[in-house]
Structure formats: structure tokens, C-alpha cells
N, C-alpha and C positions, 0 to 999 in steps of 0.2 A: 504494500500500500504506500502511496505517496503521502508526504506531509505538506500541510498548507498553513500559512500565516494569514489569519483573517482579522481585519481591522473592523471593530464594531463601534457604533454610535448608539448610546442608550440615554434616554431622557426619562425622568421620573417626576411625578407630582406627589408631594409629601404633605400630609396634614399633620400639623404639630401644634401643641399647646405650649406657649412660652410667655415670658413676661413682656416681651416686645418683639417687634419685627426683626431687629438686628440679631437678637439671640435666636429666634426661630431660624433665620438663615444660617447662622454659624453652626447651630446644633445639627441641622439637617445636613449641611456639608460634611461635618465631622463624623457623625454617627451612622450615616447610611452607607452600607456596603452591598452593592447590588440591590436586590429587593429585600434586604434584611436590615432590621434595627440592631445595630451593634452596641447600643448603650446598655448599661447594667442598671439594676434597681438603684444602686448607690449613685450612679451618674444622674439619673432622673431625680432622685431626692435632693442631692447636693445642688444641682443647677436649676431645679424646679421647672422641668419640662416633661412632655410626654409625646412620643411619636405615635400617632393614632392610625395612620394609614400611609402605605407606600404603593403607588401604582405606576408601573412602567407604561409610558405613552409612546415611546419610539424604540425600536430595536432593529437597526439596519446594519447590514454588512456593507461597508463602503469600499473595501479593497480586499483582494485575495491574491496571494503570491505563493508559488511553490517554494517550500523550504528545502534547499539543497544541501543543508549541513549534514 
């Protein structure tokens, strides 16, 4: 079988409860890994936020190259 390197572009919509818009943005950027919430209960309690929903809205392969290594 051949190997391929595939470049993906993925976008998400995240619903998050936070003290303000800036913290919502920062926590979403930091704690989202794919479609998973990577925050712990300790993180949520300490920083007073909650990630309620993560929805992937785009999942596109934009480039494919054969891996010749």
C-alpha cells in the first residue's frame, strides 16, 4: 500500500459559558482538541467556564501528496 500526506481544514462552532467574550475565546482555543473538550473539572472550576457543545462545521481535505519516505 502507498502512503499519503493529507492536509485537512477543520472548523468548529463551540458553545461555552464564561465570564466574558475574551475568556470564552481563549478557553475555546486552548481546551478544544479536535471535537473533544480537553479541560478537566479542576480547569473548569478554577477558571469558571464550561464547554457545552462542540460541532464540526467544515472538514475538507485540501491537498494530498504521496509520501515517498
